[in-house]
N, CA, C and O atoms as a DFTB+ gen file, in Angstrom:
328 C
 N C O
     1  1       0.855      -1.167       0.000
     2  2       0.000       0.000       0.000
     3  2       0.900       1.228       0.000
     4  3       1.882       1.307       0.738
     5  1       0.544       2.162      -0.832
     6  2       1.301       3.398      -0.931
     7  2       0.708       4.449       0.002
     8  3      -0.468       4.385       0.359
     9  1       1.527       5.405       0.386
    10  2       1.093       6.494       1.246
    11  2       1.218       7.800       0.470
    12  3       2.253       8.078      -0.137
    13  1       0.154       8.596       0.497
    14  2       0.155       9.890      -0.181
    15  2      -0.194      10.975       0.809
    16  3      -1.041      10.786       1.682
    17  1       0.464      12.116       0.670
    18  2       0.154      13.270       1.495
    19  2      -0.967      14.079       0.864
    20  3      -1.196      14.016      -0.343
    21  1      -1.655      14.833       1.696
    22  2      -2.752      15.672       1.206
    23  2      -2.232      16.676       0.185
    24  3      -2.873      16.918      -0.838
    25  1      -1.079      17.253       0.461
    26  2      -0.524      18.254      -0.451
    27  2      -0.188      17.645      -1.802
    28  3      -0.367      18.280      -2.841
    29  1       0.305      16.397      -1.783
    30  2       0.614      15.723      -3.046
    31  2      -0.637      15.598      -3.911
    32  3      -0.601      15.839      -5.118
    33  1      -1.740      15.219      -3.275
    34  2      -3.000      15.037      -4.013
    35  2      -3.546      16.377      -4.485
    36  3      -4.090      16.474      -5.586
    37  1      -3.405      17.411      -3.659
    38  2      -3.871      18.738      -4.053
    39  2      -3.069      19.276      -5.236
    40  3      -3.621      19.908      -6.137
    41  1      -1.776      19.021      -5.223
    42  2      -0.916      19.509      -6.303
    43  2      -1.068      18.705      -7.591
    44  3      -0.888      19.232      -8.689
    45  1      -1.401      17.425      -7.444
    46  2      -1.527      16.563      -8.619
    47  2      -2.743      15.649      -8.450
    48  3      -2.591      14.481      -8.089
    49  1      -3.962      16.175      -8.709
    50  2      -5.191      15.390      -8.528
    51  2      -5.248      14.117      -9.368
    52  3      -6.001      13.200      -9.039
    53  1      -4.479      14.042     -10.427
    54  2      -4.493      12.850     -11.278
    55  2      -3.923      11.629     -10.547
    56  3      -4.054      10.506     -11.035
    57  1      -3.299      11.831      -9.398
    58  2      -2.796      10.702      -8.606
    59  2      -3.924       9.758      -8.217
    60  3      -3.728       8.545      -8.140
    61  1      -5.098      10.314      -7.975
    62  2      -6.243       9.503      -7.551
    63  2      -6.598       8.472      -8.616
    64  3      -6.994       7.353      -8.288
    65  1      -6.460       8.836      -9.879
    66  2      -6.770       7.899     -10.964
    67  2      -5.794       6.721     -10.986
    68  3      -6.149       5.627     -11.425
    69  1      -4.581       6.942     -10.519
    70  2      -3.560       5.897     -10.542
    71  2      -3.598       5.018      -9.289
    72  3      -3.018       3.932      -9.285
    73  1      -4.270       5.471      -8.231
    74  2      -4.281       4.744      -6.963
    75  2      -5.201       3.529      -7.015
    76  3      -6.281       3.589      -7.602
    77  1      -4.778       2.446      -6.411
    78  2      -5.648       1.302      -6.168
    79  2      -6.069       1.318      -4.706
    80  3      -7.249       1.452      -4.382
    81  1      -5.091       1.181      -3.843
    82  2      -5.321       1.261      -2.400
    83  2      -4.200       2.127      -1.842
    84  3      -3.022       1.871      -2.096
    85  1      -4.572       3.153      -1.081
    86  2      -3.563       4.066      -0.569
    87  2      -3.971       4.623       0.787
    88  3      -5.154       4.720       1.113
    89  1      -2.967       4.983       1.562
    90  2      -3.189       5.643       2.836
    91  2      -3.007       7.143       2.600
    92  3      -2.029       7.566       1.983
    93  1      -3.947       7.937       3.091
    94  2      -3.868       9.387       2.942
    95  2      -3.444       9.970       4.289
    96  3      -4.102       9.753       5.306
    97  1      -2.337      10.712       4.281
    98  2      -1.811      11.264       5.526
    99  2      -1.652      12.777       5.428
   100  3      -1.489      13.340       4.346
   101  1      -1.704      13.409       6.587
   102  2      -1.374      14.824       6.692
   103  2       0.021      14.872       7.294
   104  3       0.199      14.664       8.494
   105  1       1.001      15.147       6.457
   106  2       2.397      15.078       6.902
   107  2       2.735      16.177       7.908
   108  3       3.619      15.999       8.747
   109  1       2.038      17.309       7.829
   110  2       2.314      18.395       8.774
   111  2       1.834      18.046      10.171
   112  3       2.505      18.355      11.155
   113  1       0.676      17.403      10.265
   114  2       0.113      17.035      11.573
   115  2       0.519      15.622      11.995
   116  3       0.218      15.198      13.111
   117  1       1.197      14.896      11.113
   118  2       1.635      13.519      11.379
   119  2       0.458      12.620      11.769
   120  3       0.531      11.863      12.737
   121  1      -0.621      12.719      10.999
   122  2      -1.796      11.889      11.271
   123  2      -2.275      11.230       9.986
   124  3      -2.090      11.752       8.886
   125  1      -2.888      10.085      10.155
   126  2      -3.510       9.384       9.038
   127  2      -4.940       9.873       8.922
   128  3      -5.695       9.811       9.892
   129  1      -5.323      10.358       7.753
   130  2      -6.673      10.868       7.535
   131  2      -7.636       9.775       7.111
   132  3      -8.835       9.862       7.377
   133  1      -7.127       8.761       6.461
   134  2      -7.990       7.678       6.012
   135  2      -7.319       6.881       4.907
   136  3      -6.123       7.005       4.646
   137  1      -8.132       6.070       4.279
   138  2      -7.620       5.193       3.225
   139  2      -8.462       5.365       1.971
   140  3      -9.675       5.558       2.045
   141  1      -7.812       5.292       0.831
   142  2      -8.496       5.374      -0.458
   143  2      -8.493       3.980      -1.056
   144  3      -7.455       3.325      -1.145
   145  1      -9.682       3.538      -1.467
   146  2      -9.806       2.234      -2.110
   147  2     -10.517       2.447      -3.436
   148  3     -11.609       3.013      -3.483
   149  1      -9.903       1.999      -4.488
   150  2     -10.465       2.161      -5.825
   151  2     -11.801       1.435      -5.938
   152  3     -12.021       0.409      -5.294
   153  1     -12.677       1.975      -6.754
   154  2     -14.017       1.391      -6.918
   155  2     -13.968      -0.020      -7.507
   156  3     -14.918      -0.785      -7.342
   157  1     -12.888      -0.372      -8.184
   158  2     -12.819      -1.723      -8.757
   159  2     -12.691      -2.791      -7.669
   160  3     -12.918      -3.970      -7.942
   161  1     -12.330      -2.399      -6.434
   162  2     -12.245      -3.342      -5.320
   163  2     -13.463      -3.269      -4.406
   164  3     -13.513      -3.956      -3.387
   165  1     -14.433      -2.450      -4.759
   166  2     -15.603      -2.239      -3.905
   167  2     -16.352      -3.542      -3.627
   168  3     -16.807      -3.767      -2.505
   169  1     -16.480      -4.379      -4.615
   170  2     -17.183      -5.648      -4.447
   171  2     -16.539      -6.551      -3.397
   172  3     -17.228      -7.318      -2.724
   173  1     -15.217      -6.459      -3.258
   174  2     -14.506      -7.271      -2.268
   175  2     -14.544      -6.632      -0.878
   176  3     -14.726      -7.312       0.132
   177  1     -14.373      -5.338      -0.854
   178  2     -14.175      -4.636       0.419
   179  2     -15.495      -4.274       1.105
   180  3     -15.580      -4.329       2.331
   181  1     -16.511      -3.911       0.347
   182  2     -17.764      -3.436       0.939
   183  2     -18.403      -4.456       1.884
   184  3     -18.809      -4.065       2.978
   185  1     -18.516      -5.740       1.527
   186  2     -19.096      -6.705       2.478
   187  2     -18.289      -6.831       3.771
   188  3     -18.856      -7.043       4.843
   189  1     -16.979      -6.702       3.668
   190  2     -16.128      -6.791       4.854
   191  2     -16.376      -5.592       5.762
   192  3     -16.508      -5.749       6.976
   193  1     -16.437      -4.407       5.188
   194  2     -16.680      -3.194       5.972
   195  2     -18.066      -3.248       6.614
   196  3     -18.230      -2.862       7.772
   197  1     -19.062      -3.725       5.867
   198  2     -20.415      -3.840       6.430
   199  2     -20.448      -4.835       7.586
   200  3     -21.134      -4.604       8.583
   201  1     -19.713      -5.942       7.461
   202  2     -19.662      -6.928       8.541
   203  2     -18.985      -6.348       9.780
   204  3     -19.428      -6.594      10.902
   205  1     -17.929      -5.591       9.586
   206  2     -17.237      -4.952      10.711
   207  2     -18.165      -3.959      11.398
   208  3     -18.242      -3.934      12.626
   209  1     -18.875      -3.134      10.616
   210  2     -19.835      -2.184      11.194
   211  2     -20.910      -2.911      11.993
   212  3     -21.271      -2.490      13.093
   213  1     -21.417      -4.000      11.432
   214  2     -22.461      -4.779      12.102
   215  2     -21.945      -5.356      13.422
   216  3     -22.633      -5.308      14.442
   217  1     -20.729      -5.899      13.390
   218  2     -20.133      -6.474      14.597
   219  2     -19.906      -5.407      15.669
   220  3     -20.130      -5.653      16.854
   221  1     -19.460      -4.217      15.246
   222  2     -19.238      -3.129      16.206
   223  2     -20.549      -2.688      16.841
   224  3     -20.611      -2.457      18.048
   225  1     -21.594      -2.571      16.032
   226  2     -22.898      -2.161      16.561
   227  2     -23.447      -3.207      17.525
   228  3     -23.996      -2.862      18.572
   229  1     -23.300      -4.488      17.173
   230  2     -23.760      -5.554      18.065
   231  2     -22.994      -5.552      19.385
   232  3     -23.576      -5.761      20.449
   233  1     -21.701      -5.316      19.311
   234  2     -20.890      -5.273      20.531
   235  2     -21.346      -4.127      21.435
   236  3     -21.419      -4.287      22.653
   237  1     -21.651      -2.972      20.838
   238  2     -22.140      -1.836      21.624
   239  2     -23.488      -2.154      22.256
   240  3     -23.727      -1.811      23.414
   241  1     -24.368      -2.807      21.503
   242  2     -25.681      -3.168      22.042
   243  2     -25.559      -4.169      23.185
   244  3     -26.262      -4.052      24.189
   245  1     -24.673      -5.154      23.039
   246  2     -24.469      -6.137      24.105
   247  2     -23.912      -5.474      25.369
   248  3     -24.313      -5.807      26.484
   249  1     -22.994      -4.544      25.181
   250  2     -22.422      -3.835      26.321
   251  2     -23.495      -3.001      27.025
   252  3     -23.555      -2.970      28.254
   253  1     -24.334      -2.330      26.245
   254  2     -25.426      -1.540      26.808
   255  2     -26.413      -2.434      27.546
   256  3     -26.885      -2.085      28.628
   257  1     -26.724      -3.582      26.962
   258  2     -27.659      -4.513      27.603
   259  2     -27.089      -5.033      28.918
   260  3     -27.814      -5.130      29.909
   261  1     -25.810      -5.365      28.939
   262  2     -25.192      -5.836      30.178
   263  2     -25.261      -4.753      31.261
   264  3     -25.519      -5.043      32.429
   265  1     -25.029      -3.514      30.854
   266  2     -25.089      -2.400      31.800
   267  2     -26.512      -2.232      32.342
   268  3     -26.702      -2.028      33.541
   269  1     -27.497      -2.317      31.464
   270  2     -28.892      -2.189      31.882
   271  2     -29.297      -3.353      32.778
   272  3     -30.024      -3.157      33.752
   273  1     -28.837      -4.560      32.465
   274  2     -29.145      -5.717      33.305
   275  2     -28.581      -5.530      34.707
   276  3     -29.228      -5.879      35.695
   277  1     -27.372      -4.978      34.792
   278  2     -26.772      -4.721      36.102
   279  2     -27.581      -3.683      36.886
   280  3     -27.775      -3.821      38.094
   281  1     -28.048      -2.649      36.193
   282  2     -28.860      -1.625      36.859
   283  2     -30.155      -2.225      37.393
   284  3     -30.551      -1.930      38.520
   285  1     -30.818      -3.060      36.601
   286  2     -32.062      -3.685      37.039
   287  2     -31.803      -4.651      38.197
   288  3     -32.616      -4.752      39.116
   289  1     -30.677      -5.358      38.152
   290  2     -30.342      -6.285      39.224
   291  2     -30.115      -5.522      40.530
   292  3     -30.529      -5.973      41.598
   293  1     -29.454      -4.365      40.439
   294  2     -29.209      -3.558      41.630
   295  2     -30.515      -3.022      42.206
   296  3     -30.674      -2.959      43.425
   297  1     -31.441      -2.639      41.348
   298  2     -32.730      -2.128      41.810
   299  2     -33.571      -3.229      42.442
   300  3     -34.351      -2.970      43.359
   301  1     -33.416      -4.451      41.956
   302  2     -34.236      -5.555      42.423
   303  2     -33.720      -6.229      43.693
   304  3     -34.432      -7.039      44.285
   305  1     -32.512      -5.916      44.118
   306  2     -31.928      -6.564      45.298
   307  2     -32.488      -5.909      46.553
   308  3     -32.423      -4.692      46.726
   309  1     -33.040      -6.748      47.422
   310  2     -33.566      -6.261      48.702
   311  2     -32.737      -6.883      49.807
   312  3     -32.745      -8.099      49.999
   313  1     -32.019      -6.037      50.534
   314  2     -31.148      -6.565      51.578
   315  2     -31.877      -6.756      52.914
   316  3     -31.269      -7.222      53.878
   317  1     -33.140      -6.413      52.987
   318  2     -33.951      -6.635      54.184
   319  2     -33.786      -5.579      55.249
   320  3     -34.409      -5.680      56.305
   321  1     -32.972      -4.573      55.014
   322  2     -32.774      -3.512      56.006
   323  2     -33.794      -2.419      55.762
   324  3     -33.979      -1.956      54.636
   325  1     -34.477      -1.999      56.877
   326  2     -35.465      -0.926      56.729
   327  2     -35.168       0.203      57.653
   328  3     -35.894       1.197      57.668
C-alpha cells in the first residue's frame, strides 16, 4: 500500500486515478486521515466493511444490555434492612 500526502493530491489530482489502495496522511500534523480504495475493489471490500460495522454495533448493544441488566439487578436486590 502506498502512502500519499494531502498536499501531493492537491498539487496533482491525477494521482487519484492511478491509486488502487492508498493511505492518505497529513504530513504536517503527522496523522492518518484515512484510506483510499479504488471502486474496482468495492465488491470485495464493501461486504467486509459492512460486517465490521455490524459487529461493532452488536458489541455496543451487548455492552449496553449488560449495563442495563446490572442496573435492574441492583434495583431488584432487597437486603432486608429498613
